[in-house]
N, C-alpha and C positions, 0 to 999 in steps of 0.2 A: 288337120281335122280328120278324125277317123271316119271312114265311109262304111255304109251298111254292107255287110256280106251275107247275113242270114236273117230272114224275117220269119217269125212264127205267127200264123194267124189261127186263132181258135175259131173253128167253124161251128155254127149253131147245130143243135141236135137234129134239126130237120134237113141238114146238109143242103142249104140253099144260099144264094148270094145275099149279101147283107152290106150295110155301110162299112163295116170293118173289113170285109173281104175286098170291097172296091178300093178302100183306102190302102190296104196292104198291096194290092195289085198295082196301084198307081205308084206307090213308093218303090216297089220292085222294078217297075219299068224305068223309073227315073234314076235309080241307083245301080241297076244291074245286079242286085242282090238275088240270091236264091230264095224263093218263096216256098215255105213249108205250110201246107194246109193240113190241119190236124183236127179230127173230131174225136171226142171221147164218149164212149157209150158204156152203158151198164143196165142190166135188167136183173133185179134181185130174184125174179121168178126162175131164171135159169139156174141160179145157185141153189135155190130150193129144190129144183128138179133133180139135182145131183143126189139128194138123199132118197128120192123116190124111184128114179129110173136108172140111177148109176152115173158115175162121173163121165163115162165115155159118151153117153147120149147127151148129157149136159154140155160137154165140150163141143159136140157136133152142132148143137143148137146155137151156142155162142159163136162158133165159126160162121154159121149161116147168117147170123145177124150182122156180124162184122164184114162179111163178104158183100152183103147187100149195101151196107154203108160205104164200103170202099168203091163200089161201082158208082154210087151217087157222087162221091167225092171226085172221082176221076172224070166224070161228065162235067162237073163244075170246073175242074181244072182245065178241061179241054176248051171251055168257053173263055177262059182267061189266057190261054196259051197263045203262042205265036206273036208275042209282044216283045220278044228279045230278052226274056228272063226265064230261067229254069223254074219249074214247079214240081214239088214232090208232095205226095199224099200219104198221110198216116192215119190209121184208125187204131185206137187204143181202148182196150177194155179197162175201164177205170172205176173201181168201187169208190175211190176217193179222187174226185176230179181235180181238186186243187193240188194234191200231191202229184198226180199224173202230169198236169201242166207244168209244174215246177221241175219235175224230172226231165220232161221233154225239152224245156228251155235250157236246162243245164247240159243235156246230151248234145243239143245242137249248138251250144254256145251262142245263143240268139243275141243279136244286137238290139232287137226290138220285138216285143210281143204285142199283138193287137187283138182286141176283143170288143164285141158290141157291148155297150153300156146298158145296164138294166137298173133303173132307179127304183129303189124300194121305199115304201112308206115307213115312217119312223117306228110304228108299233112292230112291224115285221123285223126291222133291223134289231130291235131289242130282243126278239125271240130267236131269230135265225142269223146265220152268217152266210150270206150269199157268196157265190164263187167270186164275184167282183171284189168283195171286201177281202177275201182270203188272198187273192192274187196281189191286191194293192199292198197288203201287209208283208208278204213273203217273197214275191218275185224279185230276184236280184237285178235282172236286166230292166231297161226302161219298159214301161207298160203304157200303151195308149188305149184308153177307153173311148170308143167312137160312138157318138150320139146318132140318133135316127135321122138327122137332117141330111139332105143331099149335099155332096161335096163337089164343087166345080173344079177342084184340082189346084186352085190358087186362092189367095186371100191374105190373111194376116196371122202371124204366129207371134205370141207374146210369151216372154220369159219372165216369170215372177220370182223375185229374189228377196231374201231377208238380209239386208246389208249390215245389220247390227249383230248378226250371228257369228261373223268371222271377219278378219281383216280384208280390206279390198283386194290386196295382192295374193291372198291365200289361194292355193290350188284345192279348193274345197267344193262344197255342194253348190254354192252360187255359180262358180265357174263351170261346173258340170251341167247345170241347168242352162246356162247361156250357150255353151257349146252344143248341147243337144238341140236347142231352139234354132241356132244358126244352121246346123246341119239340115234340120227338117225344113226350114224356110228355103234353103237352097234347092232341095229336092222338089218342093212344091211351087217354086217360083213366087214365093210369098214375101210380103214385107215383114221385117222383124221389129218388134217393139220390146222395150225393157221396162218393167213395172216393179215398183216397190210401194208397199203400204206402210204408212206410219200409224201405229195404233193410237188413235186420238181418244182422249179421255172426255167423258161428258162434262159439261160446264158445272153440273151439280157438285162434282168433286171439288172444284175450285172454291165454291161457296162454303163447303164444309171444311176444307183445308186450304186456305189461301196460300200457304207456303208451297203447296204442290205445283202452283202455276209456274213458278220460276224453274223448278226442276223439270217440268214438262217442256218448257221453252228450251232448256239446255239439251234435253234429249232430242227434241225436234231438230235443233241445229246440228247435232252430232249425226243424226240419221241423214240429213240433207248432205252433209259433208261426205259421209261414207258412200252414199248413193252416187254423188258426183264423181268421187275418186274411182269407184268401180267402173262407171260408164266411160270415163276418160281412159282408164287403163285398157279397156277392151274396145275402144274405138266406136262406141255407139253414138250415132249422130244426135245432136241436141233435140231435133224434132221427133226423135224416136224414144225419148226418155219420158216416162210418166211416173210422177210421184203422187200417190193418193194418200188420203187420211181417213181413218175410220176403222171399222171392224174389217180385218183382212179378207175374210171369206165373202162378206157382203160387197165390199168395194171391188174385189177382183171379178166377181160375177157381174156386177153392174158395168164395170169397164169393158168386159168381154162382150156383153150384150150391146152396149152403146157404140162400140167401135167395130162390131161385126168380126170379132176375133174368131178365126177358124180353129186354132189349137192353142190351148193355154198349157205351158210347160212349167211345172212346179217341182220343187224338191220335196221328197217324201221323207221327212224325218221319222225316227222311230224311237219308241220306248219299249222296254221289256218289263213285263209284270206277269207273274204266274206262268212263266215260260211261254207267253204269247206276245206277238208283236202287235203294237198298236200304232195307228197313224197319228200324226199331229192333228190337233183340233181343226186347224185351217183346212187341211186336206180332206178330212172327213166331211166338213160342212160344204166345201166346194163340190165334192162328188155328187151332192144332191141338189145344188143350186145352179150349177153351170149348164148353160145351153151349148157351149162349144165343146169340142173334143178335149179331153184331159190327158196329158202325158205326165207320168210320174217318174222322177229320177231319184235313184237311191244314192246314198253316200258311197264313196269308193270302197270303204271297208265293210259294206253291208253283208257281203257273202261270208266274210270271216265271222262277223257277229252272228249271222244266221246259223253258221256251222257250229258255233259254240252252244247253241240252244237246240238245234235239231241235228240228228245223225243223218247227214246228207248221203253218206255212202249206203247206209241201210235203206234209206228212202229210195235211192236210185235202183238198188238191187231189187227191192220190193216191187217197184213199178216195171222193171225189166222182165220179171217172170210173168207179168200179166200178158196175155196173148195180144200180139199186134199183127196186123195184116197191112 
C-alpha cells in the first residue's frame, strides 16, 4: 500500500487555521509526509493599476500583498511545526484559482489535496462554479473536502463502491477507493467500513410493469454476489460490510450520519461534454448532503483523459509565470 509523501493543503484566503489545515497536519504527523501549505491570492485592482501607474508600480503592489500573506502563512506553519513533519509555504498570485491549484498539485505530485468544504445553495450552483466544484471535476489526485465539524483524529472511514460497474477482481476504481480508504483509516487509527448501495426501484414501477419485478430480483442477486465477491477478495470482515438499498446519494448520506462516519471515500466518475468534466450524479448530490468529510478518488487514467481535453503543459507554464513567493 502506497504511503503519503506529499500533502497539499489549500489555505483559506484569510490565512488562518481551519478544519482542513488541522486534518492535513494530523495526516502529515501520522504519515511523515511533507505538508505544503498554499494560499492563492488575487486582487484585480492591482492589475487595473498597471494601466494607470505602470507595470513596475503594480508589480510592487502585488509583491507587497504576497509578502504579507507569506508572513501570515509562515506564522501559521510555525504553530503547526515541531510535530515531526516538514512544512513548506507557498503563496501564488492566481487570477484563476482552480488552474493554479491544479498546476501546484501537478508540480508537487501531491498524494492528496485537502480543502475546506463550502456548501453552496442550488440557485448559486446553477449560476456559478465554485472552486470546490472545479477541483472535484479536474484534480487528478485524491481530494478531501473537509467539513466544519471538529475532528478527534479517529473514528470511522467508509469506502463506497459500485460493484456492478466492474468485475470484483478488476484493478479499477473500486479497488482504488478501497485502497485509499484503508490507507486513510490506518493513518487516522479509524475503523474501516465497506458500503455499496443497490438502486432500489419504487414499488409503483412493479404495479405498472409486473414483469420488471423479476428482472429487479435478478439484478439485486447479482449485486449481492458481486459485493460479497469483492469484500471476500479484499479481506473485509463480515461485520464491516454494509449493503444498502435506495437512492445512492440519500442512503450514503444517511449511513454516514447514523454511523458517525468521519470520512466517506467515493470514486469520482467523469463524463466529458462540451470540453468540460462533469461529476457523476451521486457525487454531486453527496457533496451537498453529506455531513462527514468527503474524499474523491479518480480513475487511474484520469490524468491522461484530462490531458486530452486540457493543454496541461500550457496550463503549468501559464501558472509558473505568475509571481510566487
